[in-house]
C-alpha positions in Angstrom: 53.3 117.9 144.4 55.7 120.8 144.2 57.7 121.0 141.0 61.4 121.5 141.5 62.8 124.7 140.1 65.6 124.4 137.6 67.9 127.3 136.9 67.6 128.6 133.4 71.4 128.6 132.9 72.1 125.0 133.9 73.5 122.9 131.0 72.0 119.5 130.8 73.9 116.3 129.9 72.1 116.1 126.6 73.2 119.6 125.6 76.7 119.2 126.8 77.1 116.0 124.8 76.6 118.1 121.7 78.9 120.9 122.8 81.9 118.9 124.1 83.1 117.6 120.7 83.3 121.2 119.4 85.6 122.5 122.2 89.2 122.9 121.0 92.0 121.3 123.0 94.2 123.9 124.5 97.8 123.7 123.1 100.6 123.7 125.7 102.8 126.8 125.4 106.0 126.4 123.5 108.0 128.5 126.1 109.1 126.1 128.9 109.0 129.0 131.3 105.1 128.8 131.2 104.8 125.0 131.5 103.2 124.1 134.8 105.4 122.0 137.0 104.0 118.8 138.4 102.0 119.6 141.5 102.3 123.4 141.0 100.0 126.1 139.8 96.3 126.0 139.3 94.7 123.3 137.1 92.7 124.4 134.1 89.0 125.0 134.6 86.8 122.2 133.3 85.4 123.1 129.8 81.9 122.4 131.0 82.2 124.9 133.8 83.5 127.5 131.3 80.6 126.9 129.0 78.1 127.0 131.9 79.5 130.4 132.9 79.1 131.7 129.4 75.5 130.6 129.3 75.0 132.2 132.7 76.1 135.5 131.3 74.0 135.1 128.2 70.8 134.2 130.1 71.0 136.6 133.1 72.6 139.5 131.3 75.2 140.1 134.0 78.6 141.7 133.4 81.4 139.3 132.9 83.1 140.6 136.0 79.9 140.0 138.0 80.0 136.2 137.5 79.7 134.5 140.9 83.2 133.8 141.9 82.2 131.0 144.3 80.6 129.2 141.4 82.8 129.9 138.4 86.0 131.3 139.7 88.0 134.0 137.9 85.8 136.0 135.6 88.7 137.2 133.5 89.7 133.5 132.8 86.2 132.7 131.7 86.1 135.7 129.3 89.5 134.8 127.9 88.3 131.2 127.2 85.1 132.7 125.6 87.2 134.7 123.2 89.4 131.7 122.4 86.3 129.6 121.6 84.9 132.4 119.5 88.1 132.6 117.5 87.9 128.8 117.0 84.3 129.0 115.7 82.8 127.0 118.5 79.5 128.9 118.8 79.0 129.1 115.1 79.7 125.4 114.7 77.2 124.7 117.6 74.5 126.7 115.8 75.2 124.8 112.5 75.0 121.5 114.4 71.7 122.5 116.0 70.2 123.4 112.7 71.4 120.1 111.1 69.9 118.1 113.9 66.6 120.0 113.8 66.5 119.5 110.0 66.9 115.8 110.5 64.3 115.4 113.3 61.7 118.0 112.4 62.7 119.4 109.0 63.4 123.1 108.5 60.4 124.8 106.8 62.4 126.0 103.8 59.3 126.8 101.6 58.3 130.0 103.5 61.1 132.1 105.0 61.0 135.5 106.6 63.6 138.3 107.0 63.6 141.4 109.2 65.8 143.6 111.4 65.4 144.7 115.0 67.2 147.6 116.7 68.4 147.7 120.3 70.5 150.0 122.5 74.3 149.6 122.4 75.7 152.2 124.8 79.2 150.7 125.1 79.6 149.3 121.6 82.7 150.3 119.6 82.1 148.4 116.4 79.0 147.9 114.2 77.1 150.7 116.0 75.3 153.8 114.8 72.8 156.4 115.7 69.5 154.8 116.5 66.7 156.7 114.6 64.1 155.4 117.1 66.0 156.4 120.2 66.9 160.1 119.7 70.1 159.3 117.9 71.7 157.4 120.7 74.1 154.6 120.0 72.4 151.4 118.8 72.9 148.2 116.8 70.6 146.1 114.7 70.1 142.4 114.4 69.1 141.2 110.9 67.5 137.7 110.9 66.5 135.2 108.3 64.2 132.5 109.7 62.5 129.4 108.5 58.7 128.9 108.4 58.6 127.9 112.0 60.9 130.6 113.3 64.2 128.8 113.6 67.1 131.3 112.8 69.0 130.6 109.6 71.1 133.7 109.3 72.3 136.5 111.7 74.0 139.7 110.7 74.7 142.6 113.2 75.1 146.2 112.0 74.7 149.7 113.3 71.2 150.8 114.0 71.3 153.4 111.2 71.9 150.7 108.5 68.7 150.3 106.5 67.4 146.7 106.2 67.4 146.8 102.4 71.1 147.5 102.3 71.9 144.2 104.2 69.5 141.9 102.4 72.2 140.4 100.2 74.5 139.8 103.2 71.8 138.2 105.2 70.7 135.8 102.5 74.3 134.9 101.7 75.0 134.2 105.4 72.6 131.2 105.7 74.2 128.9 108.2 72.8 125.8 106.7 72.1 125.2 103.0 69.2 123.3 101.7 70.5 119.9 100.7 67.7 118.5 98.7 67.2 119.6 95.1 64.5 122.2 94.9 62.7 124.3 92.3 62.7 128.0 92.4 58.9 128.0 93.0 59.4 126.2 96.3 61.3 129.1 98.0 59.3 132.2 99.2 60.6 135.1 101.2 58.4 137.3 103.2 59.5 140.8 104.1 57.9 144.1 105.3 57.8 147.4 103.5 61.4 148.2 104.6 62.6 145.9 101.8 60.8 147.7 99.0 62.7 148.6 95.8 63.8 146.9 92.7 67.3 146.4 93.9 66.1 144.3 96.9 63.6 142.4 94.7 66.4 141.6 92.3 68.6 140.4 95.2 65.9 138.1 96.5 65.4 136.7 93.0 69.2 136.2 92.5 69.2 134.1 95.7 66.4 131.9 94.4 63.4 133.4 96.2 59.9 134.5 95.2 59.6 137.9 97.0 56.5 138.8 99.1 57.2 142.4 100.2 54.0 143.6 101.9 53.5 146.2 104.7 51.5 145.2 107.8 48.4 147.1 106.8 48.0 145.3 103.5 48.8 142.0 105.1 46.0 142.6 107.7 43.6 143.6 105.0 44.4 140.6 102.9 43.8 138.4 105.9 40.5 140.1 106.6 39.3 139.6 103.0 40.3 136.0 103.0 40.4 134.3 106.5 42.1 131.2 104.9 45.1 133.3 104.0 48.0 132.6 106.3 50.1 135.5 107.8 53.7 134.2 107.4 56.0 137.2 108.1 55.3 137.3 111.9 57.5 134.3 112.6 60.6 136.5 112.3 59.3 138.9 114.9 58.7 135.9 117.2 62.3 134.8 116.7 63.5 138.3 117.6 61.5 138.0 120.8 63.2 134.7 121.6 66.6 136.4 121.2 65.5 139.2 123.5 64.7 136.7 126.3 68.5 136.1 126.5 69.0 139.2 128.6 72.6 139.8 127.5 71.2 140.5 124.0 68.4 142.8 125.0 70.8 145.7 125.4 74.2 145.4 123.9 77.0 146.1 126.4 79.6 144.1 124.5 82.2 146.5 123.0 83.5 144.2 120.3 81.4 142.9 117.4 83.0 139.5 117.5 82.0 138.8 121.1 78.4 140.1 120.7 78.0 138.0 117.5 79.3 134.9 119.3 76.6 135.4 122.0 74.0 135.6 119.3 75.3 132.4 117.7 75.0 130.7 121.1 71.5 131.9 121.5 70.6 130.7 118.0 72.1 127.3 118.7 70.0 127.1 121.9 66.8 127.9 120.0 67.6 125.3 117.4 68.2 122.6 119.9 65.1 123.6 121.9 63.2 123.2 118.6 64.5 119.6 118.6 62.6 119.1 121.9 65.7 118.2 123.7 65.9 118.4 127.5 67.8 121.7 127.6 67.2 124.0 130.6 68.6 127.1 128.8 65.1 128.5 128.3 64.0 131.4 126.1 60.5 131.5 127.3 
């Protein structure tokens, strides 16, 4: 029996049911000159078609102007609505909703969390961009992630590639999209980080946010695992999460000029990962 192929950008009914309540209603323009006369002008594009076009860009990595016109219509209209929804906080709210649902169904692994940054090329970026030290000083950006014990993203911060991880630790920890609702003791919150977060300032910051810090480089982590096979390696989950983001091709290389639009695409990717973790029937795959 041949399995029917499903396009990775198709939005299922289950996913759309969670997105639709967050879409803002477009206000009619106050100037009567711009009011559409009955029977005249083009009707507004359906919100679901707009969202599906945005997902298509995120998943395939194509330019906005390269959207298939026969499928989605005007690319400029799609991009304009995308910016409107970003300004209204749609993608951030969708991510928060996905985390809340995942926490209810599966439970976010709050006890062991991990933090790390990953650099990528940003040849056209005009904001939050800097010289990439690993790419001969070319323009690059960095995504800083905080994830739960199973890899679900809890916080995203985008900076220039030349911004050291340790300088953003306070911002990343303060930007958690979902707060832990149940009372918890300090001893139940551990934060794993690599050697890039060394230093008393970073340790004090982690302590201030209620974490027990575990800052260990990879060599020592491997050696500890060799000495005691029962010891679990926990920091790797953040690297796995970065790889999930990179499978959304629009995020693999940053071509978005504005910080707001690139961050919104990251929020949409994070929301998709969270809902996929809920084991919903969502075809927007990351692997």
